[in-house]
C-alpha positions in Angstrom: -5.2 4.8 -50.8 -8.2 7.0 -50.1 -8.0 10.6 -48.8 -10.7 13.0 -47.5 -9.2 16.1 -49.0 -10.8 18.6 -51.3 -8.4 20.0 -53.8 -7.5 23.7 -53.6 -9.2 25.8 -56.2 -7.0 27.8 -58.5 -8.1 31.3 -59.4 -6.7 32.1 -62.8 -5.0 35.4 -63.7 -7.9 36.1 -66.1 -10.2 36.5 -63.0 -7.8 38.6 -60.9 -5.1 40.2 -62.9 -1.5 39.2 -63.6 -1.1 36.3 -61.1 -3.1 33.3 -60.2 -3.7 32.0 -56.7 -5.0 28.9 -54.9 -7.9 29.2 -52.6 -6.7 27.2 -49.6 -6.9 27.0 -45.9 -5.6 30.1 -44.1 -2.9 30.3 -41.4 -3.8 32.3 -38.3 -1.6 33.3 -35.4 -2.8 33.6 -31.8 -1.0 35.3 -28.9 -1.4 34.2 -25.3 0.4 37.0 -23.5 0.6 36.6 -19.7 2.0 39.0 -17.2 2.4 38.2 -13.5 2.1 41.4 -11.5 1.5 41.7 -7.7 1.2 37.9 -7.5 -1.7 38.0 -9.9 -1.6 36.6 -13.5 -3.2 38.7 -16.3 -3.8 37.8 -20.0 -3.9 40.3 -22.8 -7.3 40.4 -24.4 -9.4 42.7 -26.6 -13.1 43.1 -27.4 -13.8 42.6 -31.1 -15.1 45.6 -33.0 -18.2 45.9 -35.2 -16.3 45.5 -38.4 -15.2 42.0 -37.4 -17.0 38.7 -37.3 -18.1 37.8 -33.7 -18.4 41.5 -32.7 -18.5 42.4 -29.0 -16.8 39.2 -28.0 -13.4 39.0 -26.3 -10.4 37.2 -27.7 -6.7 37.1 -27.3 -4.7 39.0 -30.0 -5.0 37.0 -33.3 -5.0 37.4 -37.0 -3.8 36.1 -40.3 -0.3 35.5 -41.6 0.5 38.1 -44.3 2.5 37.7 -47.4 6.3 38.0 -46.9 5.9 37.5 -43.1 7.1 34.8 -40.8 4.7 33.5 -38.2 6.8 35.0 -35.4 6.7 38.4 -37.2 2.9 38.0 -37.6 2.3 37.5 -33.8 4.5 40.5 -33.0 2.5 42.6 -35.5 -0.9 41.4 -34.4 -0.3 42.1 -30.7 1.0 45.6 -31.6 -1.8 46.4 -34.0 -4.6 45.2 -31.8 -3.2 46.1 -28.4 -0.4 48.6 -28.8 2.0 46.3 -27.0 5.6 45.9 -28.3 6.6 42.4 -27.3 10.3 43.3 -27.6 9.9 45.6 -24.6 8.7 43.0 -22.2 11.4 41.9 -19.7 11.7 39.3 -17.0 10.5 36.5 -19.3 9.7 33.2 -17.6 8.6 31.3 -20.6 8.6 32.4 -24.3 7.0 30.5 -27.1 7.3 33.3 -29.6 9.9 31.7 -31.9 8.0 28.5 -32.2 4.3 28.0 -31.4 3.4 26.1 -28.2 0.6 24.4 -30.2 -0.5 24.0 -33.8 -4.2 23.5 -34.4 -4.7 21.9 -37.8 -7.8 19.9 -37.6 -10.2 20.2 -40.6 -13.1 21.3 -38.3 -15.4 24.2 -38.4 -16.3 26.4 -41.4 -13.0 28.2 -41.6 -10.6 25.3 -41.2 -7.8 27.7 -40.3 -4.4 26.3 -39.3 -3.7 28.2 -36.1 -0.3 28.7 -34.7 -0.6 29.4 -30.9 2.2 31.5 -29.5 2.7 32.4 -25.9 4.7 34.5 -23.5 4.8 34.6 -19.7 6.7 37.3 -17.8 6.8 39.0 -14.5 6.6 42.8 -14.3 6.2 45.4 -11.6 3.3 47.0 -13.4 1.0 46.1 -16.3 2.1 47.7 -19.6 -0.1 50.4 -21.1 -2.4 49.3 -23.9 -4.0 51.0 -26.8 -6.1 50.1 -29.9 -4.9 53.1 -31.8 -2.9 51.0 -34.3 -5.8 48.7 -35.2 -8.0 49.0 -38.3 -11.2 51.0 -38.1 -13.8 49.1 -35.9 -11.5 46.1 -35.4 -11.0 46.5 -31.7 -13.5 48.1 -29.2 -11.5 47.7 -26.0 -8.1 46.4 -24.9 -7.4 45.2 -21.4 -5.5 42.9 -19.0 -7.8 40.2 -17.7 -7.1 38.5 -14.4 -6.9 34.8 -15.2 -8.3 33.8 -11.8 -11.7 35.0 -13.2 -11.5 32.6 -16.2 -13.7 29.9 -14.6 -16.2 32.3 -13.1 -19.4 32.6 -15.1 -20.1 36.3 -15.1 -19.9 35.8 -18.9 -23.3 37.3 -19.7 -21.4 40.5 -20.4 -18.1 38.8 -21.1 -18.2 36.2 -23.8 -15.3 34.8 -25.7 -14.8 34.3 -29.4 -13.0 31.2 -30.9 -13.0 29.3 -27.6 -10.1 31.5 -26.4 -11.1 31.0 -22.8 -10.5 27.3 -23.2 -7.2 27.9 -25.1 -6.1 30.2 -22.3 -6.7 27.4 -19.8 -4.8 25.0 -22.1 -1.8 27.4 -22.1 -1.9 27.8 -18.3 -1.8 24.0 -18.0 1.1 23.9 -20.6 3.3 26.4 -18.7 2.6 24.8 -15.3 3.9 21.3 -16.5 
């Protein structure tokens, strides 16, 4: 049987210290956090900082799974670090995909070939929660905001471009929760 895989490279302890590691595909988490407020639906987004790849583009909170961390813990952490939002405080949940992802992207496409676990949450609130980027790393996040999803298909994007096709992923999640 023939496979297309390329074996993971092992970095020996001679190169890095006491332990050796495999260089392999990374696991990323992505949070699609929706809040319905005043009959409008908003998604949590941030503008990428200058220390990040794809600076000045918008994305939903995302990042990499850390050592000794479950994927669920990772999405809670990433949303908190990038946007200052504690997902434990959100009430009136309509749909929660925080314990298990609503979608797993695992195709070996693109230069990163990340495995991305897409998590989601949809809730109703009387007012949009306050946001802050104060917990993010230096120059990781420039701006945090609630974006009205009704604007997702309008092309005023010259000043509002998305990283990682997150606009398409947002539309996929909207379709998913409306099934």
